[in-house]
N, C-alpha and C positions, 0 to 999 in steps of 0.2 A: 526288508533291509537286514543285512547280516553284519555283525561286528566281530572282526577277528582280533587276535591277541595284540597285534600292532596298534589297531585303533583303540583298543581298551587301554593299553599302556599310555598312549599319547594323550588320550582324554583324561585319564587319571592324573597324569603329570600336570596337565594344564589346570585341573581343578585344585590339585595340591598347591601349585604355585600361587593361585589367586587366594584360596582360603588361608593358606599358611601365612602369607605376607600380611593379609588384612588382620589376622588374629593378633599379630604382634606389632601392629602400627606401622607396617612397611607398605610401600607401594611399588608395583613392578616397574622396572626400568623400561623406558620407551625405546632407547637406541641400544640394541643388543644383537649379538650374533644369532644367526638363524638357529632354531632349535633342532638339534640332531635327532634323527629317528633311528632307533635300534630295534630290529625285529629279532626276538630270540629264535634260535635255530630249533627245528623240530626235535622234540625229545631232549632238549637241553636240561642239564643239571649242573650246579656249580658247587664249589667248595671254597670257603673262606677260612683263613687262619688268622685269628685275632689274639690279642693279649688278654690274659686273665684279668677280669675287672676287679678293682678294689672297691668300687661302689656298685652294689647290686642293681640299682636303677639304670645304670649305664647299659648293662647286659640286657636287662628286661626290655628297655626301650628299643635297643638294636634288634633283638629277636622279634619284637612285635612289629617293627617296621619291615623286617625280612618276611614275616608271615603275610603282611599286606601285599608285598611284591609277588609272592608265590600265588596268592589268591587272584591277583590281577593278571598274571602271565602264565600260570601253570608251571613255572620254573622252580624246581626245588633247590634250596640253597642250604647246604650243610655248613654249619658254623662250628669250627673246632677251636679250642683254647689251649694256649701254652703259657707258661710263666714268662715274665718279662725278659728274663735272661735267656730263655730258650727260643724266643721269636727269631732273633738274628741268625743263629746257626741253622735253624730249621728252614728259614727262607733261603739262605745261601745254598743249602743242599738242594732244595727244589729248583733253584735257578741253574745249578751246575748239572744236575741229572736230567732236567727237562721233564719232570713229572711231579705230581703232588698237588697242592692247592692251586686253584686258578688265581686267587687273589690273596694278598697278605696285608694286614695292617703293620707296616714296617716302622722302624725307629729312625729318627733323625735323617741323615743322608745315606742310609743303607741302599736305597735304590741306585745310587751312583756307583756301587760296587759291581753291578751287573746290568748296565743299561741296555746292552745288546740282547738281554733275555726278556725285555719288557716291551709291551705294546705302546704305541704312541697314543696319548690321551689328550692331545692338544685341542682337538675339535671340541670334546666334551668340556675340558677345563675352560676354554675360551667362552663357551656358552654360559657356563655357571658363573664365571667371573663377571661377565657383562651383566648378567641378570641380577646378581646379588651384591652389587657394590664393589666388586673387586676382591682379589685375594690379599691377605696380609703379606707384606713383602718378605718378611723373614720366613714364613711358612712356604711361600711360593718358591723361594730359593732351594728348599730341600727337594722340591718335586720337578724342577726344571733343569735341563741339560741341553746346551747348544740351542737355546730358544724353543725347545720342545718339552712338553710335559711328559715325563716318564712315569709319573704317578700323580695322584690327586691329593693335595693337602687335605688332611682329615681333622686333626685336632691338636691343640697344644694343651698338655696336661700341666696346669700351673703348679709352680713350686713356691712355697712361702714358709716363713718361720712360724711354727705353731708352738705355743707355750702355755703354761699354767699361770694365769694372772696373779693368783694369790701367792705363788712361789716366787715370782719376780718381785712382788712387793715385799715379801718377807726377807728377800735378799737385799733390801734397801733401795730399790729403784721404783719410784712412783710412775715413771714413764719408761717405755722400752727405748733403749739407746738407738739413735739414728746413724751413728758412725761405727766403724770397726773397732776403734779404740775403746769406746764405751761398751761395745758388745763383749769384748774380751774381759773387761772388768766385771760385767754382769755374770759371765760364765764362771769366773773365779769365785765370785760371791755365792753363786748358786751351788757350786761344788762344796764350799765351806758349810753351807746349810744342809747338805745331804740331799739336795735336789738337782743333780747335775744335768748338763746338756749331753747330747749324743748326735754326732753327724757321721755318716758312713765313709770309711776309707777303703771299703771292699769293692769288689767288681759289681756294683749295682748300676744297672743300665740307666735308671732314672736318677735316683737320689745321689749316687756316688758321682756321676758326671755333673749333675747340677751343682753340687757342693764344690767340686774341684775347679770347675770353670769360674765360679764366683770368686773363689780364693785367688785365682790367677788374675782375672780381669779387674777385680776391685783394687789391685795393687799396680795396675798398668801393664801387666805382662800379657803376652800373647804367643801362641804356638808358632805362627808364621806372620810375615808382613803381607802387604797388599799384593805383592808379586808371587807369593807362595814360597818365599825363602824362609827357612826355619830360623826363628828368632827366640826360641824358648830360653836359651842360655843368656840371661840378662840380669842386671841388678834388681829389676822389678820382680822377676821370678824368685830370686833368692829372698827378697823381702816377703813375698807371699808365703814361701815355705816356712820362714821363721815365724810368721804370724800363725800359720797352721800348726806348727809345733807347740806354740804357747796355748792355743785353743785345745789341742789334743790332750794336753796335760789336765784339763778340767773335765774331760769326758768320762763317762762310765767305761770301765774296761771292756775290750773286745770289739770296738767299732771298726778295727782294721779288717774284720771278716764279715761285716754287715752287708747284706744284700737289700733289695728294695723293701722286703717285708719286715726287716728287723727293727727299724726305728718305730714303726707303727706299734709293733708288739711291746717294745720296751716302754713306750709312752703310755699305752693303755694299761700296762701292768704296774704303772707307778714307779718304774725303775729310773726314768728320766723325766724331766719337766720341760725340756726345750729341744725341739727337733726341727728339721725342714721337711715338709711333706706336702702332698696334695690335700685337697679338702676331705679326702677319704677318711682320714683318722678322726676327724670331727664327727662324721656321720656314723662311723663305727661306734663311737662313744654314745652318740645320741640314741641309737637303736637298742642299746643294752641297758636295761634298768639298773643293773649293778654298777654302771659307770656314770650314773646321772651326775654325781658330784664333779667328776672330771669334765664331763660335757659342759656343764655350766661354767666351769673355770677356764675353758679354752678361749684363747685369743689368737689372732693371726696378724702377721705384718710382713712386708717385703724385707728382703735382706738389707742389712746396714750398708751404708755407702763407705767405700774405702778411700785411700789416698788419691785415687783417680778422680774423685770429686763428683761422680754421677752414678746412678743406678745401672748396673750391668749384670744381667742375669741370663742364664741358660734355662729354658723351660723344655721339658720333655715334649717332643713333637712326634706325631704319627702321620704317615701318609698311606694311602690305599693304592697298592700297585697291582698290575695285571700282567701275569706272565704270558709270553708268546707261545707257550706250550698248551695253553687252554684250547679245548676242542670247541668251545662255544663263546667266541669273542663278542658276538652281538648280544648274547644274553648277559654276559658279564658287564658290558658297558651299560646296558639297560638297567641292571641292578645298581651300578654305581651312580648313575644319573638319578634314579629313583630315591636312593638313600640320601643324596645331597640336596634334593629339592626341599622347599621351605617347610612343608608340613612334617616331613620325616626328620629333617635336621633340627628343627625347633623342638620336636618331641624328644629327640635324643639328648639335646643339650639340657632340657628341663629335667628329664629323667636322671641324668648323670649328676644333678644337683651341684653344678658349678665345677665339677671335676674335669670336664672336657670343654675347653675354650674353642670357639668357632673359628674355622679357617677363612670364612667369607664375612666381609664387613657388615653386611645387612643384618646378620644375626646378633650383632652386639646389643640390639634392643630387646633381646629375650629377657623377660622379667626375672629370670633366675638370678641375674647378677646383682639385683637390688633386693632380693628376697630375704637376705640375712647379712648382717655386718661381717660375718666371718668370710663371706664370699669376696669381699672387696679386693684383697691383694691378688686374687686369681683372675679378676675380670678382664684385665688387659694383657694377659700372658701372650696372646697371639700378636698383639700390637708391639709389645716391648721386647720380645725375646731377641737375643743376639745369637746368630748361628754359630754352631760349635767350630766351624772352620775359620772364624774371625782371626786375622783381618784378611785372609786370602780367599780365593774362590772355593766354593764347594765342589767336590768331585771325588774321584777314586782315592786320592791321597787323604783328604779330610775324613772320609768315611772309614778308611783303613786305620788311621790313627785313633779314631774314637773306638772302633770295634776292637782294637788291640789294647785299649785302656792305658794308653801311653801316659796321659796326664794324671789319671787316677793313681796309677802305679808310682808315678814320680812323688806325689804327695805321701802316699802310704809308706814308701821306702824311707822317706826322710823323717816323718813324724814318729815312726816306730823305732828309729835309730839304726835301722839296717844299713842305711847309707848316710853320708854327710849331705847337707843341702847341695854342695857343689857337685858331688858325685851323682846325686839323684838327677840334677839338671843335665849333667853331661850324658847320662844314660838316656834320658828322655830325648835329648837332641839327637843322639845316635839312632834311636829307634824311629823317630819322626822322619829323619832324613832318608831313611830307606824308602818310605812311602812317597815323599815329595821328589825324590830323584827318579822314581820309576816312571 
């Protein structure tokens, strides 16, 4: 009896599904799409472009899983890293020139900018969704166009308020404020104590977008309505800008140029005591003995609720896309399938220490979410996220507006005094309309 690569991959996938689910208290679904079989091409090798990790365990687990795939199939996978800000332009260049990485861990709705350059992953996504309890709706939206999966939802990188508990108490607050009015008063008091807050108004793919969208949505504003008509020019948006201006006055100087790494650095250096970030900043403090005091003092919570009356947050999302210029589509699909099966996915989620929230509902039972109270605000990121194109459909326009930092620039221009709130809104309306008219 001989066993070829296809048999080995199929067998290992079946074993993975059974052992991985059982390990975390899950049982396989009985009614599900037929398991697709992908036979890697002879001599296949692959290249994946991924974002630079902020939690070392994320990368370690991903590379360990990749090594397992290579051992099972013989397919070498080269994993390259780029900064968060560089992923989007690098992926766009690869799409336009038709060469470069086979796969990319892209951001938000970037896949919608070049859907004709991507392979259809509907068969694989349907199988995984049926097997593992379904995709979270918000994450699914980022990967689906015209009822076809142009990418695979991969992770939501949860965003939460991270703060020094002793500094909040020293500012006169026994509990963290639940609403935006109380939050502003806290930030004022913390500035007065010399322990200010800091939120990015720079072109930060994750933190800058997360903050700007929360500011807008918490006050009832939105870029477009349900039909895709640009509605950013509204009293609600002006109210959000005025609130942002008041908050900005309490920040450490320089946040208008912050990118995704800056708030981590400022917090760990003791320059600020309140930021919004992934769980990465907590683990950066925990692993450094010199930061033991900060680590013990860290607390996390979800963003305060604004006048809109409910929690409305954007969370960084990443999807795994496959370019149609790949020479080895079967090998690539086999790799993607392998990496999202239970044993590999649970290993990655655990290794990332609550940094990466699962795209499939079955993995919500991973014990990492209850392993530490600091993880709690991040546990439901995939379930609760609001897509950046709200309230309109995701597509070329929403992807373009985000990639062009229209909303981020609107707030930055107004809070720094470069533009009046009214002029900043009008400029955002003009820029957004270019995309939504196209």
